[in-house]
C-alpha positions in Angstrom: 33.5 24.7 -0.1 34.2 21.0 -0.7 37.9 20.2 -0.8 39.5 17.9 -3.4 40.8 14.7 -1.8 43.1 12.2 -3.4 40.9 9.5 -1.8 37.8 10.8 -3.4 35.8 8.6 -5.8 36.7 10.8 -8.7 40.4 10.8 -8.0 40.3 7.1 -7.4 38.7 6.5 -10.8 41.3 8.6 -12.5 44.1 6.6 -11.0 42.4 3.3 -11.7 41.5 4.2 -15.3 44.8 3.0 -16.9 44.7 -0.3 -15.1 41.0 -0.8 -15.9 41.7 0.0 -19.6 44.5 -2.7 -19.7 42.2 -5.3 -18.0 39.5 -4.5 -20.5 41.7 -4.8 -23.5 43.7 -7.8 -22.5 41.2 -9.7 -20.3 37.5 -8.8 -20.7 37.4 -8.3 -24.5 39.4 -11.5 -25.2 37.1 -13.4 -22.8 34.0 -12.5 -24.7 35.7 -12.8 -28.0 36.7 -16.4 -27.3 33.1 -17.2 -26.3 31.8 -15.8 -29.6 34.5 -17.6 -31.7 33.6 -20.9 -30.0 30.2 -20.9 -31.7 31.8 -20.5 -35.2 34.0 -22.7 -37.5 36.7 -20.0 -37.6 40.1 -21.2 -38.7 43.5 -19.5 -39.2 43.7 -20.3 -42.9 41.2 -20.3 -45.8 37.8 -18.6 -46.2 36.6 -19.2 -42.7 39.6 -17.3 -41.3 38.0 -14.1 -42.7 34.3 -15.1 -42.9 33.6 -17.8 -40.4 30.1 -19.5 -40.3 28.0 -19.7 -37.1 27.8 -23.4 -36.1 26.1 -23.1 -32.7 27.1 -25.8 -30.3 28.7 -28.0 -33.0 32.3 -27.5 -31.6 31.1 -28.6 -28.1 29.3 -31.6 -29.5 32.5 -32.6 -31.3 34.6 -32.3 -28.1 32.1 -34.4 -26.1 31.4 -37.0 -28.8 31.1 -40.3 -26.9 32.6 -42.3 -29.9 35.9 -40.5 -29.7 35.9 -39.0 -26.2 38.5 -41.4 -24.8 40.7 -41.6 -27.9 44.2 -40.4 -27.7 44.6 -37.0 -29.2 41.0 -36.1 -28.4 39.5 -33.7 -25.8 38.4 -36.4 -23.3 41.7 -38.1 -23.2 43.5 -34.8 -22.5 41.0 -33.9 -19.9 41.4 -37.2 -18.0 45.2 -36.9 -18.4 45.1 -33.4 -17.0 43.0 -34.6 -14.0 45.6 -37.3 -13.3 48.4 -34.8 -13.7 46.8 -32.4 -11.2 46.3 -35.3 -8.7 49.8 -36.6 -8.8 51.7 -33.4 -9.4 49.7 -30.8 -7.4 47.7 -32.5 -4.7 50.2 -35.3 -3.9 53.4 -33.9 -5.3 53.7 -30.2 -4.7 51.4 -30.0 -1.6 53.0 -33.0 0.2 56.6 -32.2 -0.8 56.1 -28.5 0.2 54.6 -29.6 3.6 57.4 -32.0 4.3 60.1 -29.4 3.4 58.4 -26.7 5.4 58.1 -29.0 8.5 61.7 -30.1 8.2 62.9 -26.6 7.9 61.4 -25.8 11.4 63.9 -28.1 13.1 67.1 -27.6 11.2 69.8 -25.0 11.7 69.3 -21.5 10.2 72.1 -22.1 7.7 70.7 -25.4 6.5 67.2 -23.8 6.4 68.3 -20.9 4.3 70.1 -23.3 1.9 67.1 -25.6 1.6 64.7 -22.7 0.9 67.1 -21.1 -1.6 67.5 -24.4 -3.5 63.8 -25.0 -3.7 62.8 -21.4 -4.6 65.5 -21.3 -7.3 63.6 -24.0 -9.2 60.5 -21.8 -9.0 61.9 -18.4 -10.1 64.1 -19.5 -12.9 62.6 -18.9 -16.4 60.5 -21.8 -17.8 62.6 -22.1 -20.9 65.8 -22.4 -18.9 64.2 -25.1 -16.7 62.8 -27.0 -19.6 66.2 -27.0 -21.5 68.0 -28.1 -18.3 65.7 -31.1 -17.8 65.8 -32.0 -21.4 69.6 -31.9 -21.3 69.5 -34.1 -18.2 67.2 -36.7 -19.6 68.2 -36.8 -23.3 68.9 -40.4 -24.4 72.0 -39.8 -26.5 73.9 -37.0 -24.6 71.9 -36.5 -21.4 73.7 -36.2 -18.1 71.7 -39.0 -16.5 72.5 -41.6 -19.2 76.2 -40.5 -19.3 76.3 -41.3 -15.6 74.5 -44.6 -16.2 77.0 -45.6 -19.0 79.9 -44.6 -16.7 78.6 -47.0 -14.1 78.3 -49.8 -16.6 74.5 -49.7 -16.4 72.1 -49.7 -19.5 70.8 -46.2 -20.4 67.1 -45.5 -20.4 65.0 -43.1 -22.5 62.6 -41.8 -19.8 61.1 -39.2 -22.2 60.0 -42.0 -24.4 59.3 -44.8 -21.9 57.8 -42.8 -19.0 56.9 -39.4 -20.3 53.9 -38.8 -18.0 55.8 -39.5 -14.8 58.7 -37.3 -16.1 56.4 -34.3 -16.4 54.8 -35.1 -13.0 58.2 -35.1 -11.3 59.3 -32.1 -13.3 56.3 -30.0 -12.3 56.4 -31.2 -8.7 60.0 -30.2 -8.4 59.3 -26.8 -10.0 56.2 -25.9 -8.1 56.8 -27.2 -4.6 58.3 -23.8 -3.6 55.0 -22.1 -3.3 53.6 -24.7 -1.0 56.7 -24.8 1.1 56.7 -21.0 1.6 52.9 -20.9 2.4 53.2 -23.8 4.9 56.4 -22.3 6.4 54.6 -19.1 7.1 51.7 -21.0 8.6 53.9 -23.0 10.9 55.6 -19.8 12.1 52.2 -18.4 13.1 51.6 -21.2 15.6 52.6 -20.2 19.2 55.8 -22.0 20.2 54.3 -22.8 23.5 52.1 -25.4 21.8 55.2 -27.4 20.6 57.0 -26.9 23.9 54.1 -28.5 25.8 54.2 -31.4 23.3 57.9 -31.8 23.9 57.3 -32.0 27.6 54.7 -34.7 27.0 57.1 -36.7 24.9 55.4 -36.2 21.5 57.3 -37.2 18.4 57.7 -34.9 15.4 55.0 -36.8 13.5 52.6 -36.5 16.5 53.2 -32.7 16.7 52.6 -32.4 13.0 49.4 -34.5 13.0 47.8 -33.4 16.3 48.9 -29.7 16.6 50.2 -28.2 13.3 47.9 -29.6 10.7 44.6 -28.8 12.6 45.8 -25.2 13.2 46.8 -24.6 9.5 43.8 -26.4 8.0 42.7 -23.2 6.2 46.2 -22.7 4.7 46.2 -26.3 3.5 42.9 -25.8 1.7 44.0 -22.5 0.2 47.2 -24.1 -1.1 45.4 -27.1 -2.6 43.0 -24.9 -4.5 45.6 -22.5 -5.8 48.1 -25.1 -7.0 45.3 -27.1 -8.5 44.3 -24.0 -10.6 47.9 -23.4 -11.6 48.7 -27.0 -12.4 45.5 -27.4 -14.4 46.6 -24.6 -16.7 50.4 -25.3 -16.8 52.0 -25.3 -20.3 55.6 -25.8 -19.3 55.6 -29.7 -19.9 55.4 -28.8 -23.6 59.0 -27.7 -23.4 60.0 -31.3 -22.5 57.7 -33.5 -24.6 55.6 -31.3 -26.9 52.6 -33.4 -25.8 54.1 -36.6 -27.0 55.0 -39.3 -27.6 51.6 -40.4 -29.1 49.7 -37.7 -27.1 50.7 -39.4 -23.8 51.6 -36.0 -22.3 49.1 -33.8 -24.1 47.6 -31.9 -21.2 44.5 -29.8 -21.9 46.5 -26.6 -22.3 48.8 -28.3 -24.9 45.7 -29.8 -26.6 44.2 -26.4 -26.9 47.5 -25.1 -28.4 47.6 -27.9 -31.0 44.0 -27.6 -32.1 44.1 -23.8 -32.4 47.6 -23.1 -33.7 48.7 -26.4 -35.4 45.5 -27.8 -36.7 44.2 -24.2 -37.4 40.8 -25.0 -36.0 40.4 -21.8 -34.0 36.7 -22.3 -33.3 37.2 -25.7 -31.7 40.2 -24.4 -29.8 38.1 -21.5 -28.5 35.5 -24.0 -27.3 38.2 -25.8 -25.3 39.3 -22.4 -23.9 35.7 -21.7 -22.7 35.5 -25.1 -21.0 38.9 -24.4 -19.3 37.6 -20.9 -18.2 34.5 -22.5 -16.7 36.6 -25.0 -14.7 38.9 -22.2 -13.5 35.8 -20.2 -12.5 34.5 -23.0 -10.4 37.9 -23.3 -8.6 37.9 -19.5 -8.1 34.4 -19.4 -6.6 35.4 -22.2 -4.2 38.5 -20.2 -3.2 36.5 -17.0 -2.7 34.0 -18.9 -0.5 36.7 -20.3 1.6 38.4 -16.9 1.9 35.1 -15.3 2.9 34.5 -18.0 5.5 38.0 -17.5 7.0 37.4 -13.7 7.1 34.1 -14.2 8.9 35.7 -16.5 11.5 38.5 -14.0 12.1 36.0 -11.3 12.8 
């Protein structure tokens, strides 16, 4: 007589059914629904909100119209702005800052290391609304902490949110997201045998030489993984909206913010869905690259 096992296929299916149902309702169905809507002129108001017309690829043609592609407030401008944002905030900002912090924490006292890690991680785990409000209160022209300090020192105040909004959100997102890179690199450094660094110390190697010639080659896989993951997260980030709302004059309207404006402010749900499909395809490309790298690392480990 065959005994029932909790590890049997049938029992596993029973336990997975609730999770699978949630994934189906909140991920799979919306995924295909967005694709369908992207081929219509559906809006949030009017007749087409209830009875939209099929327009084929018209929404995609509108997004990639060469005449308006690079115009502020259009899809192309937001796409290029998002690429620049990912380059400066994720690849240069978060990854580099996280690497530096992780490397420095290897050579400081345990007390200072714990303080450094706690301070960095706090920026990551605090709610986005709290972080956004804190930065706005810090940078506000009239009553912001930064300008109060400037006026107290007899220096002219500056309106960074108006004058340099793009670099504000770059610094903001770098400061908030560097914790993940720091923790990943910190874990990677700890996996390196201490004898490697001890031999380098005997040879008189500097800290930079140990990082360049020993640490980085050994954690190359971790670096690639970090770059791909933070690129995906930064590409989809919406938090800068709390600081600038995409302005002024669309200068900080990232692709995620552009999608929100088109769909929920301009009520053009079909065109917003088309942007969503494009974003999903870009994320899918990043995901496939990540899976290939993970598969290669697993094969090398075996």
